[in-house]
C-alpha positions as CSV (number, residue, x, y, z in Angstrom):
1,X,8.9,16.1,4.5
2,X,6.6,14.5,7.1
3,X,6.3,10.9,8.4
4,X,3.2,9.9,6.3
5,X,4.8,11.1,3.1
6,X,8.0,9.2,3.9
7,X,5.9,6.1,4.8
8,X,4.2,6.2,1.4
9,X,7.5,6.6,-0.4
10,X,8.9,3.5,1.4
11,X,5.8,1.6,0.5
12,X,6.1,2.6,-3.1
13,X,9.7,1.6,-3.2
14,X,9.0,-1.8,-1.7
15,X,6.2,-2.3,-4.1
16,X,8.3,-1.5,-7.2
17,X,11.2,-3.7,-5.9
18,X,8.6,-6.4,-5.0
19,X,10.3,-6.5,-1.6
20,X,7.4,-7.9,0.4
21,X,9.3,-8.5,3.6
22,X,10.3,-4.8,3.9
23,X,6.6,-3.9,3.9
24,X,6.4,-5.7,7.3
25,X,8.8,-3.1,8.7
26,X,6.2,-0.4,7.9
27,X,3.5,-2.0,9.9
28,X,2.9,-1.8,13.7
29,X,2.2,-5.0,15.6
30,X,-1.4,-3.8,16.2
31,X,-2.1,-3.0,12.5
32,X,-5.6,-3.0,11.1
33,X,-5.1,-3.4,7.3
34,X,-8.1,-3.0,5.0
35,X,-7.3,-4.3,1.5
36,X,-10.7,-3.2,0.1
37,X,-13.4,-0.8,1.2
38,X,-15.9,-2.6,3.4
39,X,-13.6,-5.6,4.1
40,X,-12.7,-6.9,7.5
41,X,-9.3,-5.8,8.7
42,X,-6.3,-8.1,8.4
43,X,-4.4,-8.0,11.7
44,X,-1.5,-10.4,11.2
45,X,1.5,-10.3,9.0
46,X,0.7,-13.7,7.6
47,X,-2.7,-12.5,6.3
48,X,-1.1,-9.3,4.8
49,X,1.8,-11.2,3.2
50,X,-0.6,-13.5,1.4
51,X,-2.2,-10.4,-0.3
52,X,1.1,-8.9,-1.2
53,X,2.5,-12.1,-2.7
54,X,0.5,-11.5,-5.8
55,X,2.8,-8.6,-6.8
56,X,5.6,-11.1,-7.3
57,X,4.0,-12.2,-10.6
58,X,3.1,-8.7,-11.8
59,X,5.0,-6.6,-14.3
60,X,4.4,-3.1,-13.0
61,X,4.1,-0.6,-15.9
62,X,3.2,2.4,-13.7
63,X,3.1,3.2,-10.0
64,X,2.9,6.9,-9.6
65,X,1.7,9.2,-6.9
66,X,-0.8,11.7,-8.3
67,X,-1.6,13.6,-5.0
68,X,-0.7,13.6,-1.3
69,X,-2.1,15.1,1.8
70,X,-0.9,14.4,5.3
71,X,1.1,15.1,8.4
72,X,3.2,13.0,10.9
73,X,0.1,11.1,12.1
74,X,-2.1,10.6,9.1
75,X,-1.8,10.6,5.3
76,X,-3.8,10.1,2.2
77,X,-2.1,9.3,-1.2
78,X,-3.7,8.8,-4.6
79,X,-1.8,6.6,-6.9
80,X,-2.2,5.5,-10.5
81,X,-1.3,1.8,-11.0
82,X,-0.9,-0.2,-14.2
83,X,0.4,-3.7,-14.4
84,X,0.3,-7.0,-16.4
85,X,-0.5,-10.1,-14.4
86,X,1.0,-13.5,-14.8
87,X,-1.5,-14.4,-17.5
88,X,-0.6,-11.4,-19.6
89,X,-3.8,-9.4,-18.8
90,X,-3.5,-5.6,-18.4
91,X,-4.9,-3.8,-15.3
92,X,-5.2,-0.1,-14.6
93,X,-6.4,1.4,-11.3
94,X,-6.7,4.6,-9.5
95,X,-6.3,4.0,-5.8
96,X,-6.6,6.1,-2.7
97,X,-4.4,4.9,0.2
98,X,-4.9,6.1,3.8
99,X,-2.6,5.5,6.7
100,X,-2.5,6.3,10.4
101,X,0.9,6.2,12.0
102,X,2.2,5.6,15.6
103,X,4.9,7.7,17.1
104,X,7.6,5.4,15.5
105,X,6.2,6.0,12.0
106,X,4.6,2.6,11.7
107,X,1.1,2.1,10.3
108,X,-1.6,1.2,12.9
109,X,-4.3,1.4,10.2
110,X,-4.1,1.2,6.4
111,X,-7.0,1.5,4.0
112,X,-7.0,1.0,0.3
113,X,-9.8,1.9,-2.1
114,X,-9.2,1.3,-5.9
115,X,-11.3,1.7,-9.0
116,X,-10.5,0.1,-12.3
117,X,-9.9,2.6,-15.0
């Protein structure tokens, strides 16, 4: 198993547990975090935490890796995500997640691209 695969598994576990604070442990201090394609990068934990806070109200129905490609420095993972939001509305997405890691296995860049299915 390589570092990027392990990183995605840790992210998935934190996401399912809704353990937002443990996500910070996956990120380098110099992170460039892109929540959506074409967005400006978030570079502080406070910015990133605000985005992740929304999962606290979600009922996750499915969060499954459908493919993975990577090594110890870079990885790409495709996931299928289904959840119900706090208002009872169902959402279904296919997402591609890309990560670049430093020598400690922390993300220096994260990019997410999702399409609603």
